[in-house]
SEKEGU-22476 format. One line per field, with one value per residue (C-alpha): residue number from 1; chain; x, y, z. Coordinates in steps of 0.1 Angstrom, whole numbers, plus 5000, padded with zeros to 4 digits. Layout:
<nodes>
pos	(NUM,...) $
unit	(A,...) $
c1	(X,...) $
c2	(Y,...) $
c3	(Z,...) $
</nodes>
This chain:
<nodes>
pos	(1,2,3,4,5,6,7,8,9,10,11,12,13,14,15,16,17,18,19,20,21,22,23,24,25,26,27,28,29,30,31,32,33,34,35,36,37,38,39,40,41,42,43,44,45,46,47,48,49,50,51,52,53,54,55,56,57,58,59,60,61,62,63,64,65,66,67,68,69,70,71,72,73,74,75,76,77,78,79,80,81,82,83,84,85,86,87,88,89,90,91,92,93,94,95,96,97,98,99,100,101,102,103,104,105,106,107,108,109,110,111,112,113,114,115,116,117,118,119,120,121,122,123,124,125,126,127,128,129,130,131,132,133,134,135,136,137,138,139,140,141,142,143,144,145,146,147,148,149,150,151,152,153,154,155,156,157,158,159,160,161,162,163,164,165,166,167,168,169,170,171,172,173,174,175,176,177,178,179,180,181,182,183,184,185,186,187,188,189,190,191,192,193,194,195,196,197,198,199,200,201,202,203,204,205,206,207,208,209,210,211,212,213,214,215,216,217,218,219,220,221,222,223,224,225,226,227,228,229,230,231,232,233,234,235,236,237,238,239,240,241,242,243,244,245,246,247,248,249,250,251,252,253,254,255,256,257,258,259,260,261,262,263,264,265,266,267,268,269,270,271,272,273,274,275,276,277,278,279,280,281,282,283,284,285,286,287,288,289,290,291,292,293,294,295,296,297,298,299,300,301,302,303,304,305,306,307,308,309,310,311,312,313,314,315,316,317,318,319,320,321,322,323,324,325,326,327,328,329,330,331,332,333,334,335,336,337,338,339,340,341,342,343,344,345,346,347,348,349,350,351,352,353,354,355,356,357,358,359,360,361,362,363,364,365,366,367,368,369,370,371,372,373,374,375,376,377,378,379,380,381,382,383,384,385,386,387,388,389,390,391,392,393,394,395,396,397,398,399,400,401,402,403,404,405,406,407,408,409,410,411,412,413,414,415,416,417,418,419,420,421,422,423,424,425,426,427,428,429,430,431,432,433,434,435,436,437,438,439,440,441,442,443,444,445,446,447,448,449,450,451,452,453,454,455,456,457,458,459,460,461,462,463,464,465,466,467,468,469,470,471,472,473,474,475,476,477,478,479,480,481,482,483,484,485,486,487,488,489,490,491,492,493,494,495,496,497,498,499,500,501,502,503,504,505,506,507,508,509,510,511,512,513,514,515,516,517,518,519,520,521,522,523,524,525,526,527,528,529,530,531,532,533,534,535,536,537,538,539,540,541,542,543,544,545,546,547,548,549,550,551,552,553,554,555,556,557,558,559,560,561,562,563,564,565,566,567,568,569,570,571,572,573,574,575,576,577,578,579,580,581,582,583,584,585,586,587,588,589,590,591) $
unit	(A,A,A,A,A,A,A,A,A,A,A,A,A,A,A,A,A,A,A,A,A,A,A,A,A,A,A,A,A,A,A,A,A,A,A,A,A,A,A,A,A,A,A,A,A,A,A,A,A,A,A,A,A,A,A,A,A,A,A,A,A,A,A,A,A,A,A,A,A,A,A,A,A,A,A,A,A,A,A,A,A,A,A,A,A,A,A,A,A,A,A,A,A,A,A,A,A,A,A,A,A,A,A,A,A,A,A,A,A,A,A,A,A,A,A,A,A,A,A,A,A,A,A,A,A,A,A,A,A,A,A,A,A,A,A,A,A,A,A,A,A,A,A,A,A,A,A,A,A,A,A,A,A,A,A,A,A,A,A,A,A,A,A,A,A,A,A,A,A,A,A,A,A,A,A,A,A,A,A,A,A,A,A,A,A,A,A,A,A,A,A,A,A,A,A,A,A,A,A,A,A,A,A,A,A,A,A,A,A,A,A,A,A,A,A,A,A,A,A,A,A,A,A,A,A,A,A,A,A,A,A,A,A,A,A,A,A,A,A,A,A,A,A,A,A,A,A,A,A,A,A,A,A,A,A,A,A,A,A,A,A,A,A,A,A,A,A,A,A,A,A,A,A,A,A,A,A,A,A,A,A,A,A,A,A,A,A,A,A,A,A,A,A,A,A,A,A,A,A,A,A,A,A,A,A,A,A,A,A,A,A,A,A,A,A,A,A,A,A,A,A,A,A,A,A,A,A,A,A,A,A,A,A,A,A,A,A,A,A,A,A,A,A,A,A,A,A,A,A,A,A,A,A,A,A,A,A,A,A,A,A,A,A,A,A,A,A,A,A,A,A,A,A,A,A,A,A,A,A,A,A,A,A,A,A,A,A,A,A,A,A,A,A,A,A,A,A,A,A,A,A,A,A,A,A,A,A,A,A,A,A,A,A,A,A,A,A,A,A,A,A,A,A,A,A,A,A,A,A,A,A,A,A,A,A,A,A,A,A,A,A,A,A,A,A,A,A,A,A,A,A,A,A,A,A,A,A,A,A,A,A,A,A,A,A,A,A,A,A,A,A,A,A,A,A,A,A,A,A,A,A,A,A,A,A,A,A,A,A,A,A,A,A,A,A,A,A,A,A,A,A,A,A,A,A,A,A,A,A,A,A,A,A,A,A,A,A,A,A,A,A,A,A,A,A,A,A,A,A,A,A,A,A,A,A,A,A,A,A,A,A,A,A,A,A,A,A,A,A,A,A,A,A,A,A,A,A,A,A,A,A,A,A,A,A,A,A,A,A,A,A,A,A,A,A,A,A,A,A,A,A,A,A,A,A,A,A,A,A,A,A) $
c1	(4805,4813,4843,4827,4811,4793,4815,4799,4792,4820,4846,4833,4835,4871,4880,4862,4881,4914,4904,4886,4906,4943,4956,4942,4939,4914,4892,4893,4885,4854,4840,4845,4827,4798,4797,4797,4769,4750,4749,4774,4787,4813,4835,4861,4888,4909,4937,4961,4994,4988,4953,4968,4955,4924,4905,4874,4853,4823,4799,4767,4750,4715,4724,4706,4678,4683,4671,4694,4724,4722,4715,4744,4767,4754,4774,4759,4734,4733,4710,4728,4714,4684,4687,4714,4705,4715,4751,4749,4744,4762,4759,4772,4807,4797,4774,4789,4777,4810,4828,4812,4811,4846,4859,4840,4853,4889,4886,4867,4841,4819,4792,4769,4743,4712,4687,4675,4639,4648,4652,4680,4706,4717,4751,4765,4796,4811,4841,4853,4821,4798,4774,4782,4760,4731,4716,4701,4725,4726,4745,4742,4726,4749,4772,4805,4824,4854,4876,4902,4929,4927,4937,4938,4925,4946,4982,4997,4981,4990,5026,5030,5018,5043,5051,5027,5043,5040,5004,4995,5009,4987,4957,4966,4968,4933,4918,4935,4920,4885,4890,4900,4872,4846,4856,4820,4825,4845,4872,4894,4921,4937,4967,4976,4960,4975,4953,4969,4943,4913,4892,4864,4839,4835,4834,4866,4889,4919,4916,4918,4948,4966,4958,4972,5000,5008,5000,5031,5018,4983,4993,5008,4976,4952,4915,4899,4861,4850,4821,4807,4786,4813,4809,4827,4861,4869,4896,4931,4962,4997,5017,5044,5072,5052,5062,5072,5094,5064,5026,5019,5005,4982,4946,4918,4881,4853,4818,4833,4851,4889,4904,4938,4937,4967,4944,4933,4969,4982,4955,4964,5002,4997,4984,5017,5037,5068,5064,5079,5114,5124,5112,5090,5052,5026,5006,4968,4935,4907,4871,4855,4817,4801,4770,4771,4762,4796,4816,4819,4831,4824,4859,4877,4867,4889,4868,4898,4899,4871,4864,4852,4828,4842,4879,4890,4865,4871,4908,4906,4882,4905,4936,4919,4904,4937,4956,4931,4938,4976,4978,4954,4974,5008,5029,5058,5076,5079,5114,5121,5139,5148,5124,5088,5057,5029,4992,4973,4948,4962,4945,4952,4972,4950,4979,4992,5021,5035,5071,5090,5126,5134,5140,5166,5186,5209,5203,5236,5238,5263,5285,5263,5267,5259,5255,5249,5222,5236,5267,5277,5266,5265,5243,5250,5242,5213,5198,5201,5180,5151,5153,5122,5121,5133,5104,5103,5082,5071,5034,5023,4991,4972,4982,5019,5033,5042,5080,5106,5142,5167,5199,5216,5231,5261,5253,5228,5197,5177,5164,5130,5105,5068,5038,5038,5075,5108,5113,5145,5145,5168,5178,5188,5156,5135,5151,5150,5112,5109,5130,5114,5079,5092,5107,5075,5055,5076,5096,5104,5123,5149,5153,5167,5202,5235,5265,5296,5327,5347,5327,5329,5337,5315,5329,5300,5296,5283,5248,5247,5258,5230,5205,5216,5215,5180,5167,5189,5158,5146,5177,5176,5141,5156,5182,5212,5232,5249,5267,5280,5318,5323,5322,5309,5320,5298,5304,5283,5282,5253,5235,5202,5203,5209,5226,5259,5291,5306,5275,5261,5280,5270,5234,5235,5250,5226,5196,5211,5214,5179,5165,5184,5169,5134,5133,5102,5082,5090,5073,5090,5070,5084,5119,5115,5103,5133,5155,5139,5143,5180,5183,5165,5188,5220,5209,5195,5215,5238,5246,5274,5263,5261,5229,5219,5186,5171,5180,5165,5133,5131,5136,5109,5085,5090,5086,5053,5040,5049,5022,5039,5062,5068,5089,5116,5110,5129,5104,5128,5112,5120,5114,5110,5089,5098,5068,5073,5056,5080,5110,5095,5091,5127,5138,5115,5095,5063,5057) $
c2	(4809,4833,4828,4840,4813,4813,4795,4766,4771,4748,4767,4800,4789,4778,4812,4829,4807,4821,4855,4844,4814,4822,4798,4778,4809,4822,4792,4797,4834,4829,4801,4820,4850,4828,4814,4849,4860,4829,4843,4818,4823,4794,4788,4760,4757,4726,4722,4695,4702,4739,4734,4718,4684,4693,4723,4720,4749,4742,4766,4767,4792,4791,4763,4755,4733,4709,4734,4762,4739,4728,4764,4778,4759,4779,4809,4842,4825,4844,4852,4885,4908,4905,4936,4959,4987,4965,4969,5005,4995,4961,4950,4915,4902,4881,4892,4881,4845,4833,4817,4782,4775,4788,4765,4735,4739,4734,4709,4680,4692,4675,4698,4690,4714,4715,4741,4742,4733,4701,4666,4657,4675,4673,4661,4669,4655,4677,4671,4696,4716,4686,4672,4634,4626,4642,4625,4631,4629,4634,4665,4694,4727,4748,4740,4720,4722,4700,4710,4683,4683,4720,4727,4690,4698,4730,4717,4751,4768,4739,4740,4776,4769,4774,4747,4736,4758,4789,4782,4774,4808,4826,4808,4817,4854,4851,4835,4860,4889,4875,4868,4904,4917,4896,4891,4880,4849,4819,4809,4778,4770,4735,4727,4691,4682,4710,4739,4771,4796,4794,4824,4825,4846,4868,4900,4914,4925,4930,4894,4883,4907,4891,4856,4865,4890,4880,4897,4919,4936,4938,4956,4984,4990,5019,5018,5041,5046,5078,5088,5118,5125,5109,5076,5058,5043,5018,4993,4995,5016,5007,5031,5049,5026,4995,4995,4972,4976,4968,4971,4934,4944,4971,4958,4979,4970,4990,4979,4946,4939,4936,4959,4973,5011,5034,5063,5050,5038,5072,5089,5068,5072,5110,5111,5094,5121,5130,5101,5072,5063,5065,5036,5022,5017,5017,4986,4990,4972,4996,4991,5020,5022,5043,5043,5014,5039,5056,5025,5007,4972,4959,4967,4934,4898,4895,4923,4937,4969,4995,5030,5056,5084,5112,5104,5138,5140,5104,5108,5140,5123,5093,5113,5136,5106,5088,5119,5126,5091,5095,5129,5119,5090,5086,5070,5060,5027,5005,4995,4958,4948,4913,4886,4891,4869,4885,4877,4859,4887,4923,4942,4971,4963,4963,4973,5008,5011,5045,5048,5079,5091,5121,5151,5163,5130,5121,5087,5069,5045,5044,5075,5100,5136,5151,5188,5197,5223,5258,5250,5270,5257,5272,5252,5253,5286,5274,5255,5283,5305,5280,5278,5286,5304,5281,5266,5242,5217,5211,5218,5198,5189,5159,5139,5142,5125,5147,5143,5154,5151,5134,5133,5121,5088,5091,5128,5117,5104,5123,5102,5114,5103,5100,5090,5056,5048,5059,5076,5078,5108,5112,5148,5152,5137,5157,5190,5182,5178,5211,5230,5213,5224,5259,5261,5248,5276,5303,5285,5317,5331,5303,5305,5340,5340,5348,5357,5336,5356,5329,5313,5275,5256,5226,5200,5178,5148,5154,5141,5163,5193,5187,5183,5215,5235,5224,5230,5258,5279,5253,5257,5295,5294,5276,5304,5291,5314,5292,5302,5281,5282,5262,5225,5206,5232,5257,5284,5285,5322,5322,5298,5298,5318,5294,5268,5276,5287,5253,5233,5251,5229,5197,5206,5217,5184,5164,5181,5177,5140,5137,5157,5136,5104,5117,5143,5130,5122,5150,5185,5217,5217,5183,5194,5225,5203,5180,5211,5222,5187,5189,5223,5211,5181,5202,5228,5205,5197,5168,5136,5138,5173,5178,5195,5209,5201,5236,5229,5194,5209,5234,5208,5186,5215,5225,5189,5187,5216,5200,5187,5153,5150,5113,5111,5132,5144,5113,5090,5079,5078,5107,5087,5052,5042,5017,5011,5011,4978,4961,4975,4962,4928,4929,4937,4909,4934,4919,4884) $
c3	(4474,4503,4526,4559,4580,4614,4640,4659,4696,4707,4687,4699,4736,4731,4717,4746,4770,4757,4771,4802,4814,4812,4839,4869,4890,4864,4870,4908,4903,4881,4903,4935,4919,4911,4947,4962,4938,4949,4985,5000,5035,5032,5002,5000,4974,4969,4943,4933,4916,4915,4899,4868,4878,4897,4911,4933,4945,4967,4985,5005,4983,4966,4943,4910,4898,4869,4842,4854,4858,4822,4810,4829,4805,4776,4765,4777,4799,4832,4861,4868,4841,4817,4794,4780,4804,4834,4823,4835,4871,4877,4913,4910,4904,4874,4845,4812,4812,4799,4829,4831,4793,4789,4817,4805,4769,4779,4808,4823,4847,4873,4887,4916,4928,4949,4959,4995,4987,4967,4982,4957,4936,4900,4888,4854,4838,4810,4788,4763,4766,4760,4786,4789,4818,4837,4868,4902,4932,4969,4980,5004,4994,4973,4944,4940,4908,4901,4872,4860,4833,4825,4789,4780,4746,4740,4743,4732,4763,4785,4775,4787,4822,4850,4875,4902,4929,4908,4898,4934,4943,4918,4932,4967,4957,4942,4973,4995,4976,4979,5016,5023,5001,5019,5055,5063,5042,5055,5030,5030,5005,5005,4983,4977,5011,5031,5044,5032,5043,5066,5076,5101,5082,5113,5093,5110,5082,5104,5115,5078,5072,5102,5087,5053,5060,5096,5129,5129,5097,5110,5142,5121,5101,5107,5101,5076,5073,5056,5034,5016,4985,4963,4981,5010,5016,5043,5051,5066,5058,5067,5088,5067,5080,5068,5031,5003,4972,4950,4949,4958,4992,4978,4975,4960,4957,4942,4953,4965,4932,4933,4907,4895,4893,4888,4895,4930,4938,4930,4951,4981,4977,4972,5008,5020,5002,5023,5046,5025,5017,4981,4959,4988,4986,5014,5023,5022,5018,5009,4996,4978,4977,4950,4929,4904,4876,4883,4874,4841,4848,4813,4800,4799,4804,4835,4851,4870,4850,4854,4841,4865,4856,4879,4883,4896,4924,4935,4935,4956,4980,4985,4990,5015,5034,5037,5047,5075,5089,5086,5102,5130,5143,5160,5133,5156,5151,5181,5191,5195,5227,5219,5205,5214,5209,5189,5195,5167,5164,5169,5196,5219,5250,5280,5303,5302,5326,5336,5344,5354,5357,5378,5356,5346,5349,5321,5305,5311,5281,5253,5248,5266,5255,5289,5293,5329,5336,5337,5316,5286,5252,5217,5193,5155,5140,5118,5147,5172,5149,5153,5191,5210,5244,5271,5290,5321,5301,5265,5258,5228,5210,5221,5190,5197,5228,5257,5258,5283,5271,5293,5273,5241,5229,5206,5203,5176,5193,5219,5248,5260,5286,5278,5297,5280,5279,5264,5230,5209,5185,5156,5160,5123,5109,5134,5125,5088,5090,5108,5083,5053,5064,5071,5036,5020,5036,5018,4991,4972,5002,4999,4961,4958,4944,4961,4939,4946,4953,4935,4906,4903,4871,4863,4840,4829,4806,4771,4781,4812,4792,4766,4794,4811,4779,4772,4808,4822,4828,4853,4874,4870,4886,4916,4922,4904,4881,4854,4822,4794,4793,4761,4753,4783,4808,4827,4853,4885,4894,4919,4942,4961,4994,5023,5002,5019,5000,5001,4993,4963,4938,4954,4955,4919,4907,4929,4913,4878,4884,4898,4869,4844,4859,4860,4832,4815,4846,4870,4871,4880,4912,4922,4913,4935,4963,4959,4961,4994,5008,4999,5016,5047,5049,5045,5070,5097,5128,5121,5139,5164,5174,5212,5224,5257,5274,5264,5228,5230,5245,5217,5190,5204,5208,5172,5160,5179,5158,5125,5102,5097,5128,5126,5094,5078,5042,5029,5048,5076,5111,5134,5165,5179,5210,5237,5260,5297,5299,5275,5295,5327,5312,5300,5336,5349,5369,5354,5340) $
</nodes>
């Protein structure tokens, strides 16, 4: 007698449930997908004890008649596809026909549904995958599914659930993702009697973002809406100073389906290159529209992983689209002058107040580094070389604010007047950005070697010495001349031109540390860029350096010509804006 048997349907459903239904949030995800596919404009989710005790998802969609309601509990019964070829152009969120039977096999389910044309609905009571009761009932058009005692018949799975608070958090994340992906649908999430989320269904994505992340986050988001032959990308991008330490605030959709994609995340973050602080990640919500034939969603039962047909073209398109938005907007943080109320829905201020200070008046705040007009002043050597011809005013592109310097605070921050308020500019960060972009235009000019009159001995650890022996050619290409001196010692005989006689050793050791930490993930091009950033930082005008008004004008004029003038290469902001209207409110000139 053979050993292989055909599993019964109940057992097969429980096995499938292990992949499809991992936790209460999986139930909510699958049921919301069904509601969206049913054309719902209102979806309500109610949970008790984090969904471990009970989950109810109700909608106002098409509903089902008695035949379809019973058939929907059969494995691989679906209205989304009818043949294998349909898998090549999936246009719905669900299609596998596994969600309802998987949920029903590991819980107790009450299903009520009604189509618009029917006078009454149908109610099904299911336990462990078996229909215990089928009857007519009165209910509104749409479908309401109540799932109780999840995993009651799989104690091993139930044992590994987190607490109610943690599971409720997972469910909240799921509903938030759907709300941002479908702002035209009204969502409501109620947890143990408390309304956690409620959206209007107005179709305004920024309103949903404000509802979920808060208005202070929403007001620093930029709209993106671009399309070409590759497809379209639309949504909102956080300004470079709006960052998180992880990727939890990065939301990606393809054709309305929430997905996780390292490729698309990388494409977006590449556009932010040079604008972000180290180990920080931008906030964004983007939806990519492309031909369904270009996307394979039949990869995993959870349907959050996809395979793309033309990854290179799509990645390039997304990076280019995001970069156009970032470079086409003023990315200047707004200074906070004391506590301020923020509107529920971010919108442009209707009041644009002009305020002027007679030029050239020195701003008398803090330790002012005043340089009267006509006085002698010698700027630092490396800064003087960058100075532009003195001009009575600064002519700048439209995208960059028209700034007129007034003075300095702490010999570190330039105070400038603009048509829309006051600006504080970090002189070191601004000059660092200017030098970095200049170096990147002709990187080889700054990597020629200069011989040291007095060679420097480098005493390294064994690990550092091994690394340098293996990769010494990399440092040679950057302009360093290094020779092994025996053991863990090396002689530094030459440094890159412009590194400075006293700074060559520090730059070398910094790069060696950086290369050691990122050896297997960094390219030679990235290491060279890191080197140029270090050079720009060292050669930029420092804090506590006194500048005259002509030098301030020159610095701001050069910054206005930069490709990314609003952040230094490390991602720090170069300037902060204080609106004239906010200043007037602070001085009680307006109410």
